[in-house]
TIBA-123644 format. One record per residue: residue number from 1; z, x, y of N, C-alpha, C, CB in turn. Coordinates in nm, 3 decimals, padded with zeros to 5 digits. Glycine has a CB too. Example, Ala and Ser with C-alpha at 12.3 -4.5 7.8 and 13.67 -1.06 7.14 Angstrom:
% residues 2
pos:n_z:n_x:n_y:ca_z:ca_x:ca_y:c_z:c_x:c_y:cb_z:cb_x:cb_y
1:00.780:01.319:-00.569:00.780:01.230:-00.450:00.780:01.320:-00.330:00.905:01.131:-00.447
2:00.708:01.285:-00.225:00.714:01.367:-00.106:00.787:01.290:00.003:00.572:01.408:-00.060
% end
This chain:
% residues 227
pos:n_z:n_x:n_y:ca_z:ca_x:ca_y:c_z:c_x:c_y:cb_z:cb_x:cb_y
1:17.996:-02.828:-08.462:17.932:-02.918:-08.368:17.836:-03.012:-08.441:17.858:-02.837:-08.259
2:17.843:-03.141:-08.404:17.748:-03.238:-08.453:17.687:-03.310:-08.334:17.815:-03.339:-08.551
3:17.573:-03.376:-08.357:17.506:-03.451:-08.252:17.517:-03.600:-08.282:17.358:-03.408:-08.239
4:17.538:-03.678:-08.177:17.556:-03.821:-08.191:17.463:-03.890:-08.093:17.704:-03.864:-08.168
5:17.371:-03.972:-08.144:17.274:-04.040:-08.059:17.324:-04.180:-08.027:17.135:-04.045:-08.126
6:17.325:-04.216:-07.901:17.381:-04.344:-07.860:17.282:-04.420:-07.773:17.513:-04.325:-07.786
7:17.295:-04.553:-07.774:17.217:-04.637:-07.684:17.298:-04.672:-07.560:17.172:-04.764:-07.755
8:17.430:-04.655:-07.570:17.517:-04.692:-07.459:17.521:-04.579:-07.356:17.658:-04.724:-07.509
9:17.411:-04.565:-07.280:17.395:-04.453:-07.188:17.504:-04.454:-07.082:17.257:-04.458:-07.123
10:17.535:-04.570:-07.029:17.634:-04.577:-06.922:17.769:-04.526:-06.969:17.646:-04.721:-06.870
11:17.807:-04.566:-07.088:17.935:-04.519:-07.141:17.935:-04.367:-07.157:17.966:-04.586:-07.276
12:17.825:-04.315:-07.209:17.817:-04.171:-07.233:17.830:-04.094:-07.102:17.684:-04.135:-07.303
13:17.760:-04.139:-07.000:17.761:-04.066:-06.874:17.898:-04.071:-06.806:17.656:-04.122:-06.780
14:17.972:-04.176:-06.833:18.105:-04.186:-06.774:18.212:-04.118:-06.859:18.142:-04.332:-06.755
15:18.170:-04.064:-06.971:18.266:-03.995:-07.057:18.345:-04.087:-07.146:18.359:-03.916:-06.974
16:18.298:-04.210:-07.161:18.367:-04.305:-07.248:18.300:-04.303:-07.385:18.366:-04.450:-07.187
17:18.373:-04.272:-07.490:18.310:-04.262:-07.622:18.275:-04.397:-07.681:18.401:-04.188:-07.718
18:18.171:-04.403:-07.762:18.144:-04.526:-07.836:18.266:-04.562:-07.920:18.017:-04.511:-07.926
19:18.292:-04.691:-07.937:18.414:-04.730:-08.005:18.415:-04.689:-08.152:18.433:-04.878:-07.993
20:18.302:-04.707:-08.217:18.296:-04.673:-08.359:18.154:-04.627:-08.394:18.338:-04.794:-08.449
21:18.142:-04.559:-08.505:18.010:-04.532:-08.558:18.015:-04.551:-08.708:17.961:-04.389:-08.520
22:17.901:-04.569:-08.770:17.896:-04.587:-08.914:17.769:-04.524:-08.966:17.904:-04.737:-08.951
23:17.776:-04.459:-09.079:17.657:-04.400:-09.139:17.563:-04.508:-09.192:17.696:-04.304:-09.251
24:17.609:-04.631:-09.200:17.524:-04.741:-09.247:17.449:-04.806:-09.132:17.608:-04.845:-09.321
25:17.482:-04.766:-09.008:17.418:-04.824:-08.891:17.331:-04.719:-08.822:17.524:-04.880:-08.794
26:17.275:-04.758:-08.708:17.187:-04.669:-08.635:17.260:-04.545:-08.584:17.124:-04.742:-08.518
27:17.387:-04.562:-08.544:17.463:-04.452:-08.489:17.503:-04.357:-08.601:17.588:-04.503:-08.412
28:17.459:-04.233:-08.592:17.490:-04.138:-08.699:17.516:-04.001:-08.639:17.376:-04.131:-08.803
29:17.597:-03.924:-08.708:17.618:-03.786:-08.671:17.514:-03.700:-08.740:17.761:-03.739:-08.707
30:17.458:-03.604:-08.666:17.354:-03.517:-08.720:17.399:-03.372:-08.707:17.219:-03.539:-08.647
31:17.373:-03.294:-08.811:17.409:-03.153:-08.807:17.318:-03.076:-08.713:17.403:-03.092:-08.948
32:17.193:-03.120:-08.698:17.098:-03.055:-08.608:17.043:-03.158:-08.511:16.983:-02.987:-08.688
33:17.013:-03.113:-08.391:16.956:-03.204:-08.291:16.810:-03.230:-08.325:16.970:-03.145:-08.149
34:16.767:-03.353:-08.307:16.627:-03.386:-08.327:16.549:-03.331:-08.209:16.607:-03.541:-08.342
35:16.447:-03.252:-08.237:16.378:-03.176:-08.133:16.318:-03.266:-08.025:16.270:-03.091:-08.195
36:16.257:-03.378:-08.067:16.193:-03.462:-07.966:16.296:-03.523:-07.872:16.110:-03.572:-08.032
37:16.413:-03.557:-07.926:16.516:-03.617:-07.842:16.572:-03.516:-07.742:16.630:-03.673:-07.929
38:16.590:-03.392:-07.787:16.644:-03.290:-07.699:16.543:-03.249:-07.593:16.687:-03.168:-07.780
39:16.418:-03.230:-07.634:16.316:-03.179:-07.541:16.275:-03.283:-07.438:16.195:-03.133:-07.618
40:16.263:-03.408:-07.480:16.213:-03.511:-07.390:16.324:-03.596:-07.330:16.115:-03.599:-07.461
41:16.446:-03.579:-07.381:16.561:-03.657:-07.333:16.534:-03.807:-07.343:16.595:-03.619:-07.187
42:16.460:-03.848:-07.448:16.429:-03.990:-07.464:16.553:-04.069:-07.508:16.316:-04.009:-07.565
43:16.649:-03.999:-07.565:16.774:-04.063:-07.602:16.889:-03.976:-07.556:16.781:-04.089:-07.754
44:17.001:-04.040:-07.528:17.119:-03.964:-07.490:17.175:-03.895:-07.614:17.226:-04.055:-07.423
45:17.209:-03.769:-07.601:17.263:-03.693:-07.713:17.403:-03.646:-07.676:17.171:-03.572:-07.749
46:17.501:-03.691:-07.752:17.637:-03.645:-07.731:17.666:-03.533:-07.830:17.739:-03.762:-07.747
47:17.739:-03.433:-07.786:17.777:-03.322:-07.872:17.922:-03.344:-07.914:17.758:-03.184:-07.800
48:17.944:-03.347:-08.045:18.076:-03.378:-08.100:18.137:-03.252:-08.161:18.067:-03.491:-08.205
49:18.254:-03.216:-08.113:18.330:-03.106:-08.172:18.411:-03.164:-08.287:18.424:-03.035:-08.066
50:18.361:-03.143:-08.410:18.423:-03.208:-08.525:18.564:-03.155:-08.554:18.337:-03.190:-08.647
51:18.599:-03.039:-08.499:18.735:-02.989:-08.520:18.839:-03.076:-08.449:18.747:-02.844:-08.471
52:18.791:-03.160:-08.357:18.882:-03.246:-08.280:18.886:-03.389:-08.334:18.841:-03.248:-08.135
53:18.816:-03.415:-08.444:18.822:-03.547:-08.504:18.950:-03.560:-08.585:18.698:-03.572:-08.593
54:19.001:-03.681:-08.590:19.125:-03.705:-08.662:19.103:-03.710:-08.812:19.189:-03.833:-08.614
55:18.979:-03.730:-08.854:18.947:-03.738:-08.997:18.818:-03.661:-09.020:18.933:-03.886:-09.044
56:18.789:-03.623:-09.145:18.663:-03.554:-09.175:18.543:-03.636:-09.128:18.651:-03.525:-09.325
57:18.432:-03.567:-09.105:18.313:-03.632:-09.051:18.272:-03.753:-09.134:18.198:-03.534:-09.044
58:18.272:-03.740:-09.266:18.226:-03.848:-09.351:18.321:-03.967:-09.354:18.204:-03.798:-09.490
59:18.444:-03.947:-09.306:18.542:-04.053:-09.311:18.579:-04.107:-09.173:18.666:-04.004:-09.380
60:18.545:-04.033:-09.070:18.587:-04.072:-08.936:18.526:-04.206:-08.896:18.549:-03.965:-08.834
61:18.608:-04.289:-08.835:18.559:-04.418:-08.789:18.554:-04.427:-08.638:18.645:-04.527:-08.843
62:18.613:-04.329:-08.570:18.614:-04.330:-08.425:18.579:-04.192:-08.372:18.751:-04.375:-08.373
63:18.525:-04.189:-08.252:18.497:-04.063:-08.185:18.588:-04.056:-08.063:18.345:-04.051:-08.144
64:18.701:-03.986:-08.072:18.790:-03.976:-07.956:18.723:-03.902:-07.841:18.920:-03.905:-07.995
65:18.761:-03.936:-07.721:18.700:-03.879:-07.601:18.706:-03.727:-07.602:18.767:-03.933:-07.477
66:18.818:-03.670:-07.647:18.833:-03.525:-07.644:18.737:-03.454:-07.738:18.976:-03.488:-07.678
67:18.675:-03.528:-07.831:18.579:-03.466:-07.923:18.439:-03.459:-07.864:18.576:-03.543:-08.054
68:18.415:-03.531:-07.755:18.283:-03.531:-07.691:18.282:-03.426:-07.582:18.248:-03.672:-07.633
69:18.207:-03.319:-07.602:18.220:-03.202:-07.515:18.114:-03.189:-07.407:18.218:-03.079:-07.598
70:18.022:-03.285:-07.399:17.920:-03.277:-07.293:17.920:-03.402:-07.205:17.781:-03.258:-07.355
71:18.038:-03.461:-07.189:18.050:-03.580:-07.104:18.152:-03.555:-06.994:18.090:-03.703:-07.188
72:18.150:-03.648:-06.896:18.246:-03.643:-06.784:18.223:-03.530:-06.686:18.383:-03.632:-06.838
73:18.106:-03.513:-06.623:17.987:-03.597:-06.634:17.900:-03.560:-06.754:17.904:-03.588:-06.508
74:17.809:-03.650:-06.790:17.720:-03.625:-06.902:17.625:-03.510:-06.870:17.641:-03.751:-06.937
75:17.605:-03.419:-06.968:17.510:-03.309:-06.955:17.409:-03.315:-07.070:17.584:-03.172:-06.955
76:17.279:-03.308:-07.041:17.180:-03.308:-07.147:17.193:-03.183:-07.234:17.039:-03.317:-07.089
77:17.158:-03.199:-07.360:17.178:-03.092:-07.458:17.059:-02.997:-07.464:17.203:-03.153:-07.596
78:17.090:-02.869:-07.480:16.985:-02.768:-07.502:17.032:-02.673:-07.611:16.952:-02.690:-07.371
79:16.948:-02.651:-07.712:16.985:-02.563:-07.823:16.938:-02.420:-07.797:16.926:-02.615:-07.954
80:17.020:-02.323:-07.838:16.989:-02.181:-07.824:17.019:-02.112:-07.958:17.071:-02.115:-07.707
81:16.930:-02.022:-07.998:16.949:-01.941:-08.119:16.983:-01.799:-08.078:16.822:-01.945:-08.210
82:17.080:-01.739:-08.145:17.123:-01.603:-08.110:17.152:-01.524:-08.238:17.248:-01.606:-08.019
83:17.158:-01.392:-08.220:17.192:-01.303:-08.331:17.300:-01.206:-08.288:17.069:-01.227:-08.380
84:17.386:-01.168:-08.380:17.493:-01.076:-08.346:17.532:-00.990:-08.465:17.614:-01.151:-08.296
85:17.614:-00.889:-08.437:17.653:-00.797:-08.543:17.801:-00.765:-08.544:17.575:-00.671:-08.531
86:17.860:-00.770:-08.662:17.998:-00.727:-08.681:17.992:-00.585:-08.735:18.076:-00.822:-08.779
87:18.031:-00.489:-08.652:18.027:-00.348:-08.690:18.163:-00.306:-08.741:17.983:-00.259:-08.570
88:18.165:-00.243:-08.858:18.291:-00.199:-08.917:18.284:-00.051:-08.954:18.325:-00.282:-09.041
89:18.399:00.009:-08.972:18.413:00.143:-09.030:18.552:00.155:-09.087:18.386:00.255:-08.923
90:18.571:00.252:-09.175:18.702:00.274:-09.233:18.779:00.377:-09.151:18.690:00.320:-09.379
91:18.901:00.342:-09.114:18.991:00.439:-09.052:19.064:00.514:-09.161:19.090:00.369:-08.956
92:19.175:00.576:-09.126:19.251:00.651:-09.225:19.306:00.560:-09.335:19.366:00.725:-09.158
93:19.351:00.440:-09.293:19.411:00.349:-09.390:19.353:00.209:-09.385:19.560:00.342:-09.368
94:19.296:00.172:-09.270:19.252:00.034:-09.252:19.108:00.026:-09.205:19.342:-00.037:-09.155
95:19.044:-00.085:-09.239:18.909:-00.111:-09.188:18.919:-00.150:-09.041:18.839:-00.223:-09.270
96:18.824:-00.099:-08.962:18.822:-00.129:-08.820:18.697:-00.208:-08.784:18.828:00.001:-08.738
97:18.711:-00.287:-08.677:18.603:-00.372:-08.627:18.578:-00.337:-08.481:18.636:-00.523:-08.643
98:18.451:-00.330:-08.442:18.416:-00.294:-08.305:18.402:-00.420:-08.219:18.286:-00.211:-08.301
99:18.479:-00.426:-08.109:18.475:-00.542:-08.020:18.432:-00.500:-07.881:18.612:-00.610:-08.015
100:18.381:-00.596:-07.806:18.345:-00.574:-07.666:18.436:-00.661:-07.578:18.194:-00.606:-07.640
101:18.459:-00.615:-07.455:18.539:-00.693:-07.361:18.445:-00.752:-07.257:18.650:-00.604:-07.292
102:18.429:-00.886:-07.264:18.333:-00.955:-07.178:18.401:-01.073:-07.109:18.210:-01.004:-07.260
103:18.390:-01.076:-06.976:18.443:-01.187:-06.897:18.591:-01.214:-06.927:18.362:-01.313:-06.923
104:18.668:-01.107:-06.938:18.811:-01.121:-06.955:18.859:-01.150:-07.096:18.858:-01.227:-06.869
105:18.767:-01.144:-07.196:18.806:-01.172:-07.334:18.741:-01.072:-07.429:18.768:-01.316:-07.373
106:18.813:-01.041:-07.537:18.753:-00.959:-07.641:18.657:-01.046:-07.722:18.861:-00.896:-07.734
107:18.540:-00.989:-07.752:18.428:-01.065:-07.807:18.357:-00.976:-07.909:18.330:-01.114:-07.694
108:18.252:-01.028:-07.970:18.168:-00.951:-08.062:18.025:-00.955:-08.008:18.175:-01.008:-08.209
109:17.957:-00.841:-08.013:17.823:-00.829:-07.953:17.724:-00.927:-08.016:17.771:-00.686:-07.968
110:17.651:-00.997:-07.930:17.551:-01.095:-07.973:17.461:-01.127:-07.855:17.619:-01.224:-08.030
111:17.350:-01.195:-07.881:17.262:-01.235:-07.772:17.151:-01.325:-07.818:17.205:-01.114:-07.705
112:17.077:-01.380:-07.723:16.976:-01.481:-07.751:16.849:-01.422:-07.811:16.942:-01.555:-07.624
113:16.786:-01.502:-07.894:16.661:-01.467:-07.959:16.547:-01.464:-07.857:16.628:-01.566:-08.074
114:16.469:-01.356:-07.860:16.351:-01.345:-07.774:16.227:-01.394:-07.850:16.331:-01.199:-07.728
115:16.126:-01.444:-07.778:16.003:-01.489:-07.844:15.940:-01.377:-07.926:15.903:-01.542:-07.740
116:15.895:-01.409:-08.045:15.822:-01.315:-08.127:15.906:-01.225:-08.216:15.741:-01.231:-08.042
117:16.039:-01.230:-08.206:16.122:-01.145:-08.290:16.194:-01.227:-08.396:16.223:-01.067:-08.205
118:16.227:-01.162:-08.507:16.306:-01.228:-08.610:16.452:-01.230:-08.566:16.289:-01.157:-08.748
119:16.531:-01.313:-08.631:16.672:-01.321:-08.595:16.743:-01.189:-08.629:16.739:-01.439:-08.668
120:16.699:-01.122:-08.733:16.757:-00.993:-08.769:16.725:-00.888:-08.662:16.706:-00.946:-08.907
121:16.602:-00.888:-08.614:16.563:-00.797:-08.506:16.642:-00.827:-08.380:16.413:-00.807:-08.477
122:16.660:-00.954:-08.352:16.737:-00.996:-08.236:16.880:-00.943:-08.243:16.737:-01.148:-08.224
123:16.943:-00.959:-08.359:17.081:-00.916:-08.375:17.095:-00.766:-08.350:17.132:-00.950:-08.516
124:17.004:-00.687:-08.407:17.011:-00.541:-08.389:16.987:-00.503:-08.243:16.910:-00.471:-08.479
125:16.885:-00.563:-08.181:16.854:-00.531:-08.042:16.971:-00.563:-07.950:16.729:-00.608:-07.996
126:17.028:-00.679:-07.966:17.139:-00.720:-07.879:17.260:-00.629:-07.896:17.178:-00.864:-07.907
127:17.290:-00.593:-08.019:17.404:-00.503:-08.043:17.378:-00.367:-07.977:17.428:-00.485:-08.195
128:17.257:-00.314:-07.994:17.224:-00.185:-07.932:17.234:-00.193:-07.780:17.084:-00.140:-07.973
129:17.181:-00.299:-07.721:17.182:-00.313:-07.576:17.324:-00.328:-07.522:17.097:-00.432:-07.534
130:17.403:-00.412:-07.587:17.536:-00.440:-07.533:17.633:-00.324:-07.552:17.593:-00.564:-07.597
131:17.610:-00.244:-07.654:17.698:-00.129:-07.679:17.642:00.001:-07.620:17.719:-00.111:-07.828
132:17.515:00.001:-07.583:17.454:00.121:-07.528:17.433:00.230:-07.631:17.537:00.175:-07.418
133:17.390:00.190:-07.753:17.368:00.285:-07.860:17.231:00.259:-07.925:17.482:00.277:-07.966
134:17.189:00.350:-08.014:17.061:00.336:-08.083:17.075:00.337:-08.234:16.968:00.446:-08.040
135:17.173:00.411:-08.284:17.188:00.430:-08.428:17.270:00.315:-08.488:17.256:00.566:-08.459
136:17.200:00.212:-08.532:17.266:00.095:-08.591:17.196:00.060:-08.722:17.264:-00.025:-08.493
137:17.273:00.048:-08.826:17.221:00.008:-08.957:17.260:-00.136:-08.984:17.273:00.101:-09.070
138:17.161:-00.222:-09.007:17.188:-00.363:-09.034:17.199:-00.384:-09.185:17.076:-00.454:-08.974
139:17.312:-00.439:-09.226:17.334:-00.467:-09.368:17.302:-00.615:-09.395:17.481:-00.433:-09.410
140:17.386:-00.681:-09.470:17.356:-00.818:-09.512:17.389:-00.922:-09.405:17.432:-00.849:-09.639
141:17.320:-01.035:-09.416:17.355:-01.152:-09.336:17.492:-01.203:-09.382:17.247:-01.265:-09.348
142:17.575:-01.245:-09.286:17.711:-01.287:-09.319:17.731:-01.437:-09.311:17.807:-01.219:-09.227
143:17.704:-01.495:-09.193:17.737:-01.636:-09.172:17.682:-01.678:-09.036:17.893:-01.659:-09.179
144:17.702:-01.803:-09.000:17.663:-01.852:-08.868:17.785:-01.914:-08.799:17.549:-01.956:-08.879
145:17.780:-01.916:-08.667:17.878:-01.989:-08.588:17.804:-02.079:-08.491:17.974:-01.892:-08.512
146:17.869:-02.185:-08.449:17.813:-02.276:-08.350:17.918:-02.301:-08.244:17.765:-02.410:-08.416
147:17.882:-02.281:-08.118:17.973:-02.314:-08.010:17.894:-02.365:-07.891:18.058:-02.191:-07.969
148:17.962:-02.433:-07.800:17.894:-02.493:-07.687:17.958:-02.458:-07.554:17.889:-02.641:-07.703
149:17.876:-02.466:-07.448:17.926:-02.437:-07.315:17.829:-02.495:-07.212:17.945:-02.285:-07.293
150:17.881:-02.526:-07.094:17.798:-02.581:-06.986:17.731:-02.468:-06.910:17.882:-02.667:-06.889
151:17.601:-02.487:-06.878:17.527:-02.384:-06.804:17.410:-02.449:-06.732:17.478:-02.272:-06.900
152:17.405:-02.431:-06.601:17.292:-02.477:-06.520:17.256:-02.623:-06.544:17.171:-02.390:-06.549
153:17.356:-02.709:-06.548:17.332:-02.851:-06.560:17.302:-02.900:-06.700:17.222:-02.888:-06.474
154:17.311:-02.812:-06.800:17.289:-02.850:-06.940:17.411:-02.811:-07.023:17.161:-02.783:-06.996
155:17.422:-02.873:-07.141:17.525:-02.830:-07.235:17.455:-02.753:-07.345:17.606:-02.952:-07.292
156:17.483:-02.623:-07.350:17.419:-02.534:-07.446:17.493:-02.540:-07.579:17.416:-02.389:-07.393
157:17.419:-02.561:-07.685:17.474:-02.551:-07.820:17.411:-02.428:-07.884:17.446:-02.682:-07.906
158:17.491:-02.324:-07.898:17.439:-02.195:-07.945:17.475:-02.173:-08.092:17.494:-02.080:-07.859
159:17.373:-02.153:-08.173:17.392:-02.115:-08.313:17.366:-01.966:-08.325:17.298:-02.196:-08.409
160:17.466:-01.892:-08.369:17.454:-01.746:-08.381:17.454:-01.704:-08.527:17.569:-01.675:-08.306
161:17.356:-01.622:-08.562:17.344:-01.569:-08.698:17.404:-01.428:-08.697:17.193:-01.567:-08.746
162:17.501:-01.406:-08.785:17.578:-01.281:-08.784:17.541:-01.191:-08.902:17.727:-01.311:-08.787
163:17.527:-01.061:-08.870:17.498:-00.961:-08.972:17.608:-00.855:-08.972:17.360:-00.896:-08.949
164:17.630:-00.797:-09.089:17.719:-00.683:-09.099:17.641:-00.559:-09.060:17.778:-00.670:-09.243
165:17.700:-00.474:-08.976:17.632:-00.354:-08.928:17.724:-00.233:-08.934:17.582:-00.375:-08.785
166:17.661:-00.116:-08.938:17.732:00.012:-08.935:17.670:00.099:-08.827:17.728:00.083:-09.074
167:17.750:00.189:-08.772:17.698:00.289:-08.680:17.779:00.416:-08.694:17.701:00.238:-08.535
168:17.710:00.530:-08.678:17.779:00.659:-08.679:17.818:00.702:-08.538:17.691:00.766:-08.744
169:17.773:00.626:-08.439:17.801:00.662:-08.300:17.945:00.625:-08.262:17.702:00.592:-08.205
170:18.003:00.703:-08.175:18.141:00.680:-08.132:18.154:00.673:-07.980:18.230:00.790:-08.186
171:18.047:00.701:-07.909:18.047:00.690:-07.763:17.960:00.573:-07.723:17.997:00.823:-07.697
172:18.015:00.484:-07.644:17.947:00.360:-07.610:17.935:00.344:-07.458:18.022:00.240:-07.670
173:17.829:00.276:-07.417:17.807:00.247:-07.276:17.796:00.096:-07.260:17.680:00.319:-07.222
174:17.904:00.028:-07.220:17.902:-00.118:-07.208:17.790:-00.165:-07.115:18.037:-00.169:-07.158
175:17.725:-00.273:-07.150:17.616:-00.328:-07.070:17.676:-00.409:-06.955:17.522:-00.417:-07.158
176:17.687:-00.347:-06.840:17.755:-00.408:-06.726:17.684:-00.533:-06.677:17.766:-00.309:-06.614
177:17.550:-00.536:-06.687:17.478:-00.654:-06.639:17.510:-00.778:-06.722:17.329:-00.627:-06.641
178:17.562:-00.757:-06.842:17.608:-00.869:-06.925:17.759:-00.888:-06.913:17.569:-00.846:-07.072
179:17.817:-00.824:-06.809:17.960:-00.836:-06.778:18.048:-00.784:-06.891:17.994:-00.981:-06.750
180:17.999:-00.681:-06.960:18.077:-00.612:-07.062:18.137:-00.488:-06.999:17.989:-00.576:-07.188
181:18.267:-00.474:-07.005:18.334:-00.364:-06.936:18.404:-00.266:-07.029:18.433:-00.419:-06.840
182:18.413:-00.298:-07.159:18.482:-00.207:-07.250:18.433:-00.230:-07.392:18.636:-00.224:-07.241
183:18.439:-00.126:-07.472:18.406:-00.133:-07.615:18.517:-00.059:-07.688:18.263:-00.070:-07.646
184:18.571:-00.119:-07.792:18.688:-00.058:-07.855:18.697:-00.098:-08.002:18.816:-00.099:-07.782
185:18.744:00.000:-08.083:18.771:-00.027:-08.224:18.910:-00.087:-08.240:18.757:00.104:-08.308
186:18.921:-00.189:-08.325:19.050:-00.247:-08.361:19.060:-00.255:-08.513:19.068:-00.388:-08.296
187:19.181:-00.244:-08.564:19.197:-00.274:-08.706:19.157:-00.419:-08.727:19.344:-00.247:-08.755
188:19.115:-00.452:-08.847:19.073:-00.590:-08.875:19.185:-00.687:-08.840:19.033:-00.606:-09.024
189:19.307:-00.652:-08.878:19.421:-00.740:-08.852:19.444:-00.759:-08.703:19.546:-00.684:-08.918
190:19.432:-00.652:-08.626:19.451:-00.660:-08.482:19.340:-00.739:-08.416:19.460:-00.520:-08.421
191:19.218:-00.722:-08.465:19.105:-00.795:-08.409:19.128:-00.946:-08.415:18.975:-00.758:-08.483
192:19.189:-00.992:-08.522:19.217:-01.134:-08.536:19.313:-01.185:-08.429:19.273:-01.163:-08.673
193:19.397:-01.096:-08.377:19.496:-01.138:-08.277:19.445:-01.125:-08.134:19.623:-01.057:-08.293
194:19.346:-01.039:-08.110:19.300:-01.016:-07.972:19.172:-01.089:-07.937:19.281:-00.869:-07.949
195:19.094:-01.130:-08.037:18.969:-01.201:-08.008:18.996:-01.323:-07.922:18.898:-01.241:-08.138
196:18.911:-01.343:-07.821:18.933:-01.451:-07.727:18.865:-01.582:-07.760:18.890:-01.409:-07.595
197:18.797:-01.589:-07.877:18.725:-01.710:-07.914:18.764:-01.752:-08.056:18.571:-01.688:-07.903
198:18.810:-01.875:-08.069:18.857:-01.924:-08.198:18.747:-01.921:-08.303:18.911:-02.064:-08.185
199:18.623:-01.952:-08.264:18.514:-01.951:-08.361:18.494:-01.813:-08.424:18.384:-01.997:-08.294
200:18.519:-01.707:-08.345:18.502:-01.572:-08.398:18.619:-01.532:-08.487:18.488:-01.472:-08.284
201:18.737:-01.579:-08.456:18.852:-01.554:-08.543:18.826:-01.616:-08.680:18.982:-01.612:-08.482
202:18.780:-01.739:-08.680:18.750:-01.807:-08.806:18.636:-01.738:-08.879:18.716:-01.954:-08.781
203:18.538:-01.688:-08.803:18.426:-01.615:-08.865:18.477:-01.492:-08.940:18.324:-01.573:-08.758
204:18.558:-01.410:-08.874:18.611:-01.290:-08.940:18.690:-01.326:-09.065:18.699:-01.211:-08.844
205:18.767:-01.431:-09.057:18.846:-01.472:-09.173:18.756:-01.513:-09.289:18.939:-01.588:-09.136
206:18.644:-01.579:-09.258:18.554:-01.624:-09.365:18.481:-01.508:-09.431:18.453:-01.722:-09.309
207:18.447:-01.405:-09.353:18.363:-01.297:-09.407:18.443:-01.171:-09.439:18.252:-01.263:-09.308
208:18.574:-01.177:-09.434:18.656:-01.057:-09.456:18.622:-00.987:-09.588:18.803:-01.095:-09.455
209:18.613:-01.062:-09.696:18.586:-01.000:-09.826:18.451:-00.929:-09.828:18.591:-01.106:-09.937
210:18.349:-00.990:-09.766:18.217:-00.928:-09.760:18.222:-00.798:-09.680:18.115:-01.024:-09.698
211:18.293:-00.799:-09.569:18.303:-00.680:-09.485:18.372:-00.566:-09.560:18.379:-00.711:-09.357
212:18.481:-00.597:-09.625:18.556:-00.493:-09.696:18.476:-00.435:-09.812:18.689:-00.548:-09.748
213:18.401:-00.521:-09.879:18.324:-00.475:-09.994:18.210:-00.383:-09.954:18.270:-00.593:-10.071
214:18.153:-00.404:-09.833:18.034:-00.330:-09.793:18.062:-00.217:-09.694:17.935:-00.424:-09.732
215:18.186:-00.202:-09.648:18.219:-00.093:-09.556:18.245:00.034:-09.635:18.343:-00.129:-09.469
216:18.167:00.140:-09.612:18.182:00.263:-09.691:18.316:00.330:-09.663:18.069:00.360:-09.661
217:18.369:00.401:-09.762:18.496:00.472:-09.742:18.483:00.580:-09.636:18.545:00.533:-09.874
218:18.595:00.613:-09.577:18.597:00.715:-09.473:18.572:00.852:-09.533:18.731:00.714:-09.397
219:18.486:00.929:-09.466:18.459:01.066:-09.509:18.557:01.158:-09.438:18.311:01.107:-09.480
220:18.652:01.219:-09.508:18.753:01.302:-09.442:18.695:01.424:-09.373:18.855:01.346:-09.542
221:18.571:01.463:-09.409:18.510:01.579:-09.346:18.447:01.546:-09.212:18.405:01.638:-09.438
222:18.430:01.413:-09.186:18.368:01.372:-09.060:18.475:01.361:-08.953:18.293:01.239:-09.076
223:18.465:01.442:-08.852:18.563:01.440:-08.743:18.492:01.415:-08.611:18.641:01.572:-08.736
224:18.561:01.347:-08.525:18.504:01.316:-08.394:18.506:01.442:-08.307:18.583:01.200:-08.326
225:18.393:01.464:-08.241:18.383:01.581:-08.153:18.462:01.553:-08.027:18.235:01.615:-08.120
226:18.557:01.641:-07.989:18.636:01.619:-07.866:18.545:01.618:-07.743:18.744:01.727:-07.852
227:18.581:01.536:-07.646:18.504:01.531:-07.522:18.537:01.652:-07.436:18.533:01.399:-07.445
% end
């Protein structure tokens, strides 16, 4: 996601993209939203999904309508910071990843940053709350993802900071108030096919080597207690 500041307010609100932009002119793409513009709405801020551009950001000369994700009608931008955790363990032969089922799609546990907490604390808290567990070990920071969605008259741009995590717990209580109805282990390969969000599929692909290197081998003496 990139931000594009425009003077052509009428065009933006109607969902009509500016014809061209140039890094040599006033119109520029920004990796981060300027805080004063977002908070005070002194300028219109368009959110650009760069995966939908026909050329790389530095080479693109046009912004196609389908790349503008907060128009038709125009929605003011609001940024949100979140933390999440990719929990892994070794099965008999393959590494497994823990997923949650939320709103009809397989997802990875994450949530918004609360005032006064670090992003690492946020990631651990959200994972514990959404899975209904307490024993979570936070390992290294992995990567970030950015995705957007409409909510309450605004277009939310959420940046999520992801950590690798481990847990010895095997019984989970999905957080129903967050519309999570199931928690399940999948092989890494299967997780790539069932995840309901493209950004998370790409995330797993990017951090696969880190996950495999830091996931401890399976202890054959550790057996799950039958219910």
